[in-house]
C-alpha positions in Angstrom: 118.0 102.1 72.3 115.8 100.7 75.4 112.4 102.3 75.8 111.4 103.7 79.4 108.6 100.8 80.6 107.7 98.7 83.2 110.0 95.6 83.2 108.0 93.4 85.8 105.4 94.1 88.5 106.3 91.5 91.6 104.0 91.0 94.6 105.7 91.6 98.0 104.4 91.0 101.5 103.5 94.6 101.7 102.3 95.5 98.2 104.1 95.5 94.7 108.0 95.9 93.3 107.8 97.5 90.1 110.9 97.2 88.0 111.4 99.6 85.2 113.9 99.3 82.1 115.6 102.3 83.0 116.3 104.5 86.2 113.0 106.6 87.2 113.1 110.4 87.6 112.9 110.3 91.7 110.9 113.1 92.0 108.2 111.7 89.7 108.3 108.1 90.9 108.0 109.3 94.4 104.4 111.3 93.9 101.6 109.2 95.5 99.2 111.1 92.8 101.1 109.4 90.1 99.9 106.0 91.1 96.1 105.0 90.7 95.4 101.4 91.8 92.4 99.6 91.9 91.2 95.9 92.5 88.5 93.8 91.3 87.5 90.2 90.5 85.5 88.1 88.0 82.9 85.7 88.9 83.9 82.7 86.6 81.2 80.3 85.6 80.4 78.0 82.3 78.5 79.8 80.1 75.6 78.7 78.0 76.1 77.8 74.6 74.1 80.9 73.5 75.7 83.4 75.6 77.6 86.1 74.0 81.6 85.7 73.9 82.5 88.1 76.6 79.9 89.0 79.3 82.6 89.6 82.2 81.8 92.0 84.9 84.2 93.1 87.4 83.2 92.6 90.7 83.9 94.4 94.1 85.6 97.2 92.2 87.4 99.5 94.6 90.3 102.2 94.7 93.3 101.0 96.7 95.4 103.9 98.0 99.2 103.5 98.0 100.5 104.2 101.6 104.3 104.7 100.9 106.7 104.4 98.0 110.4 103.6 98.1 112.8 103.8 95.5 116.0 101.4 94.9 119.4 102.8 94.9 119.8 102.1 91.2 116.4 103.9 90.4 115.0 101.1 88.6 112.7 99.2 91.2 109.7 101.4 92.8 108.4 99.8 95.9 104.6 100.3 96.5 103.3 99.9 99.9 99.5 98.9 100.3 97.5 99.0 103.3 96.0 95.5 102.5 96.6 93.0 99.6 93.5 90.5 98.8 94.2 87.0 97.4 91.7 86.4 94.3 91.7 89.8 93.0 93.3 91.4 90.0 95.1 94.5 90.9 95.3 97.3 88.1 97.8 100.0 88.2 97.8 103.2 86.1 101.1 105.4 85.9 101.0 109.1 85.3 103.6 111.3 85.0 106.4 108.5 85.5 109.5 109.2 83.3 113.0 107.9 83.0 115.9 110.1 85.0 116.9 111.4 81.5 113.2 112.6 80.9 112.0 109.6 78.6 108.4 109.1 78.9 106.9 105.6 80.1 105.7 103.6 77.0 103.2 101.9 78.7 101.0 103.1 81.5 98.9 100.6 82.4 99.9 97.1 84.1 97.7 94.5 85.9 98.6 91.5 88.3 96.5 88.7 89.5 97.0 87.7 93.0 96.4 84.0 93.4 97.6 83.8 96.7 99.3 86.0 99.3 103.0 86.0 100.4 104.5 86.0 104.2 102.7 87.7 106.9 100.1 89.3 104.7 97.7 86.2 104.8 97.1 87.2 108.4 96.2 90.8 107.5 94.0 90.1 104.6 90.9 88.1 104.1 89.5 86.2 101.2 86.6 88.1 99.2 
């Protein structure tokens, strides 16, 4: 049996498309409050040999509101529209209350996406860090 999970997270010109392994419960998936999104970046640098393994600090951590949600006809893709997407940032998405159309709970509720460069018209709307 295929679990209810996020299959892909894809950057679009307006935000992200989430594709699930099963059709979503439309009512739950259409609730803005079920998506908590934030962005941040890391300042990459060469470590000193004496420095501990991981001293990474998330910089410019900000909550990112989801402006709107649309769901595909087959119920497997949820499109999240954001007011802005910035290149060079990691987008961390937590999903709460998302389940399949048959009530199966989501297996993994956290997914991250690193935006290396923007698509289409977003480059004119967003600025680098």
